[in-house]
C-alpha positions, 0 to 999 in steps of 0.5 A: 500499500502506498503511504503517500497518494494524491488524489482529488476531492470528490466529496466535503462533509466537514467531517470526512472528505472522500478522495478519488485516486486512480479509480478507488476511493478513499475516506480521509480525515484532514490533518489538525494542524493543516485545518489551524495553518493560518485559513481564512476560510471555514473550510480549508479542504473543498470539493475539487481540491488536488490534494496530497493524502498519507497513510498512518500505520493502521493505513488511515490516510489523511490529508495533509497538503492542498495542492495549489488551486487555478480557481475556485468560487468563494463567498462570504461565510455565513458564519461571520467568525470566519472571513470566507467559505469556498463553495470549490475548486479547480473548475472549469464552467459554472452553470448558474440555474436562475428562476423568476418564480417559484422560487424567484431568484434575487437579482442581487444574488445573480449579479455577485455571483457572475462578479465573483466568477469573473475575479476569478476568471470562471466562465459562466452560463446562466440556466433560466430554469423552469421555463414552463411556469416562467411568465415569457414577458419576463424570460426575454427582459432577464434575457435581454439584460445578462445577453447584453452584458454578455453571458449566455443564457440558455433556457431550460426546463426538465418537464418538455426538454428544453435546453437540455442537449446545451446542457448536456454538451456543457457539462461533457467538457471538464467540470462544471460547478452546478449552483443556484438558490434552494429549488431552482432544479439542480439536483433534478437537473442533473439526475434528468442528464444522468438518472444513474445518479442517486440524488435527492430532490425536493419540493417547494414551500407552499407557504414561502415559495422557497426551495428546500434544501436536498443537497446535503453536502457538495459532491463531484458526481462523473457523468456517464456523457462525460466530463464531472459535475459539482453538485452544492447546497441550495446557497441563500446569499452571497455575499462579496468578498476580498473584491475591492471597490475600485476593481469591482467594476471591473467584474462587470464585463459592459462596463468594463468594455465602456469604461475604457472611454471615461475621461479619468482612468479611475472612474468610478463612474458614480459621480465623476464627468466624462464617465463613458459608462453613464454615457452608456447606460442613458443610451440603453447600451447598458442595462439599469439594473445592472449598474444599480446592482453595482452602486448596491455592492458599492454601498453594501455593508463592510458585515458583507465584503471584507 
């Protein structure tokens, strides 16, 4: 038996980690010193991490090192005693599931998720889900806002099959993070794409119109059609972290494009004369909803962004 191996974390429960190594699954704990070694996150080891594991004299493995990450998706931790919560690492793309009703995904959640992915250079496709239940005019308006910003927006309905071929193609290429609020249909989508997977699904609460959590721990699943998908627990909020006010506009692609023509190189796009971003909004080239999100992120309380 090898006393030291390298593998990929495919499931993280907080106490145990399942690590895939050469087709075999190892159940590992985390070394205490690794947990405490200057870690600012609530979860120092996450799904997608490449890790080194070492066996003790009994043959039990422990994660002893995390190899450098090429990217990750991070948010403000709900436990404010820590600074951040990393959702997943080393991903090739993200699919963000959004619904406009049953339940409604808050626009600020969408924009904060997109900003974080832009900051870590992770391409995002927005999946406007449950389109058979959505208002067509609202679907068209949402698509116009985000396609105008430069994102791919694909409509999706597991009920009638709309968009499933596009999702299959995206999922077959590398490792994909599937994210969204509770109740938007992440687990249902994965089970539809690959029925062999044992994914729990839940219903929407009738009294609140919100989703119930069905995924308890983040898990990476290999797909029969190729690639792998990381299913994450439904996220209620998405606070930004480690993004300065001065660089925030860089992560709104449509604002970044327009800002090249601003009079001042350090324009904040809030009050300066000769701001090309404000002019682009007046001309209808940048959606005012996206600009409002930008302003809210600039103004949000320090507990949301450090």
